[in-house]
C-alpha positions in Angstrom: 22.1 -23.9 -9.2 24.6 -24.0 -6.5 28.3 -23.1 -7.4 30.5 -25.9 -5.9 33.8 -24.4 -7.1 34.4 -20.8 -8.4 35.9 -20.0 -10.6 36.1 -23.2 -12.5 38.2 -23.9 -15.6 38.6 -21.9 -18.6 38.2 -24.6 -21.2 40.3 -22.7 -23.7 43.3 -23.0 -21.5 42.8 -26.9 -21.2 44.7 -29.3 -23.6 42.7 -32.5 -22.7 39.4 -31.8 -21.0 38.6 -35.6 -20.8 41.7 -36.5 -18.9 42.4 -33.5 -16.8 38.8 -32.5 -15.9 36.0 -34.8 -16.7 37.6 -38.2 -15.6 38.7 -37.0 -12.1 35.4 -35.2 -11.6 33.4 -38.4 -12.7 35.4 -40.5 -10.3 34.9 -38.1 -7.4 31.1 -37.8 -8.0 30.7 -41.6 -8.4 31.6 -41.9 -4.8 28.5 -39.9 -3.7 25.0 -41.0 -3.6 22.3 -38.5 -4.6 21.0 -36.3 -1.9 18.3 -33.7 -1.5 18.9 -30.0 -0.7 16.4 -28.2 1.4 16.0 -24.5 1.4 14.8 -23.1 4.7 15.0 -19.3 4.5 15.7 -16.4 2.5 18.7 -14.1 3.5 21.1 -11.5 1.9 24.7 -10.6 1.6 24.8 -7.0 2.7 28.3 -6.3 1.1 27.1 -7.0 -2.4 23.3 -6.5 -2.2 22.5 -10.1 -3.1 19.3 -11.9 -2.1 19.6 -15.5 -1.9 17.8 -18.8 -0.6 19.8 -20.5 2.2 20.2 -24.3 2.5 19.3 -25.9 5.8 22.1 -27.1 8.0 22.1 -30.8 6.7 22.1 -29.6 3.1 24.9 -27.2 3.8 27.0 -29.9 5.4 26.8 -32.2 2.3 27.4 -29.4 -0.3 30.4 -28.2 1.8 31.8 -31.6 2.0 31.7 -31.9 -1.7 33.3 -28.6 -2.1 36.2 -29.5 0.1 36.8 -32.5 -2.0 36.6 -30.4 -5.3 39.1 -28.0 -3.8 41.6 -30.9 -3.2 41.0 -32.3 -6.6 41.3 -29.0 -8.6 43.5 -26.7 -6.4 44.2 -24.6 -9.5 40.6 -23.3 -9.3 41.3 -21.5 -6.0 43.1 -18.5 -7.3 40.5 -16.1 -6.4 38.8 -18.2 -3.7 37.5 -16.5 -0.7 38.1 -18.1 2.8 34.7 -19.1 3.3 32.3 -20.9 1.3 28.6 -20.3 1.7 26.5 -22.6 -0.6 23.2 -20.7 -1.7 20.9 -20.1 -4.5 21.0 -16.4 -5.6 17.6 -14.9 -6.2 18.8 -11.4 -7.4 21.5 -8.8 -7.0 20.5 -5.1 -6.5 22.3 -1.9 -7.3 22.2 -0.9 -3.7 21.1 -1.7 -0.2 17.9 0.4 -0.5 16.7 -1.5 -3.5 17.4 -4.8 -1.6 15.5 -3.7 1.4 12.5 -2.7 -0.9 12.2 -6.1 -2.2 13.2 -8.1 0.8 9.9 -8.0 2.6 8.0 -9.5 -0.5 10.4 -12.4 -0.7 
């Protein structure tokens, strides 16, 4: 999966999930046609020892566009949001860089 917005809602805090979350989300998503996501390489985040599959440029563009609209729709989800959004599919997280490097060549 690819996280589009993180963190999302804690459902226990929501009084009316249907009206406040699901309905606006469905309305937004209904404006989108389905699209394919293409993976074109394997990369890693050095700072947290994560290996991931990277989307191609066009796929990244589509996913980022959707992400931006979700941010506008649910600004309350941006409390811990980082400045940049890098859509990807995580393969694994390692304890340290050495372990990541050991496995990296076999991916």
